[in-house]
C-alpha positions in Angstrom: -18.6 236.1 102.2 -16.9 234.6 99.1 -13.5 232.9 99.7 -12.3 233.6 96.2 -12.1 236.9 94.6 -14.9 237.6 91.8 -13.7 239.4 88.7 -10.7 241.3 90.2 -10.9 243.7 87.3 -10.3 241.0 84.6 -12.6 240.0 81.9 -13.8 236.5 82.3 -13.7 235.5 78.6 -11.0 233.2 77.4 -9.8 233.4 73.8 -7.9 230.5 71.9 -5.4 231.5 69.5 -4.0 229.0 66.8 -0.2 228.9 67.1 2.0 228.0 64.2 3.0 224.3 64.4 6.6 224.7 63.1 8.7 221.6 62.6 12.1 220.5 61.4 12.1 219.5 57.9 14.1 216.3 57.3 15.9 215.5 54.1 15.5 211.6 54.1 18.3 211.0 51.6 21.0 212.8 53.4 19.4 212.2 57.0 19.9 215.9 57.8 17.7 218.6 58.9 17.3 221.2 56.1 15.2 223.9 57.8 11.8 224.7 59.5 8.4 225.0 58.1 4.7 225.0 59.3 3.0 224.8 55.8 2.3 222.2 53.2 6.0 220.8 53.4 5.6 220.2 57.2 2.2 218.6 56.7 3.5 216.2 54.0 6.3 215.2 56.4 3.8 214.7 59.0 1.7 212.4 56.9 4.7 210.4 55.9 5.7 209.9 59.5 2.1 208.9 60.4 1.9 206.3 57.6 5.4 204.8 58.2 5.2 204.2 61.9 3.1 201.1 62.9 0.6 201.9 65.6 1.3 200.5 69.1 5.0 199.7 67.9 6.8 202.6 69.5 6.4 203.7 73.1 7.3 207.4 72.4 4.1 207.8 70.4 0.5 207.7 71.8 -1.7 204.8 71.0 -3.6 206.9 68.6 -0.6 207.8 66.4 0.5 205.5 63.6 -1.1 203.4 60.9 -1.9 199.7 61.0 -0.8 198.6 57.5 1.9 196.0 58.1 -1.0 193.5 59.0 -2.1 193.7 55.5 1.0 192.4 53.9 0.4 189.1 52.2 -3.5 189.3 52.4 -5.8 188.9 49.4 -6.0 191.8 47.0 -9.9 192.3 47.7 -9.3 192.5 51.3 -6.3 195.0 51.1 -8.5 197.2 48.8 -11.5 197.2 51.2 -9.2 197.9 54.4 -6.5 200.3 53.3 -8.7 203.4 52.8 -10.4 203.0 56.3 -6.9 202.4 57.9 -5.3 205.3 56.2 -8.1 207.7 57.1 -8.1 206.4 60.7 -4.4 206.9 60.9 -4.6 210.5 59.6 -7.7 211.6 61.4 -5.8 212.2 64.8 -4.3 215.3 63.1 -6.7 218.3 63.1 -5.0 219.8 60.1 -6.1 216.8 57.8 -9.5 217.7 56.4 -10.1 214.6 54.3 -8.5 211.7 52.5 -9.9 210.8 49.1 -9.4 209.4 45.6 -7.9 205.9 46.5 -6.5 204.3 43.3 -5.0 200.7 43.6 -2.5 198.8 41.3 -0.9 195.6 41.6 2.2 196.2 39.2 4.2 193.1 39.7 1.7 190.7 41.5 3.6 190.8 44.7 2.9 194.4 45.7 -0.2 196.5 45.9 0.2 200.2 45.5 -2.3 202.5 46.7 -2.1 206.2 45.7 -4.4 208.7 47.4 -5.0 212.4 48.0 -4.8 214.3 51.4 -6.7 217.5 51.7 -5.2 219.7 54.6 -5.7 223.1 55.7 -2.5 224.1 53.8 -3.5 222.4 50.6 -3.6 219.1 48.9 -0.9 216.4 48.9 -0.6 213.3 46.9 0.7 210.2 48.6 1.3 206.6 48.1 1.8 203.5 50.2 3.2 200.1 49.0 2.0 196.8 50.7 
């Protein structure tokens, strides 16, 4: 005698459905919410937030969220060039909408800062981003 009903007339298969990930869009200049989106604009904002927040610094985010770029400030140029791609890829890999991060280009325009430009390939399209260290 079974203690739990088997079947009960329902199919046993489970289907997973992708749901839209709508997010509020922020106008950083006016510090106001300007609307909602779930496409490339929302993905661009998500990438910005992941790169601007230092990992382990904020309790509201999980330990997997954020980047570890602040520790590179003041380091040698060659070390920065070798570490930044790995750290950016690691920071963005937690989001399953990011397919790849590629085409890293470095410049040292004034000798005090290192600028890194790169492309983020997402399920919605490709974004061009830049970080300054």
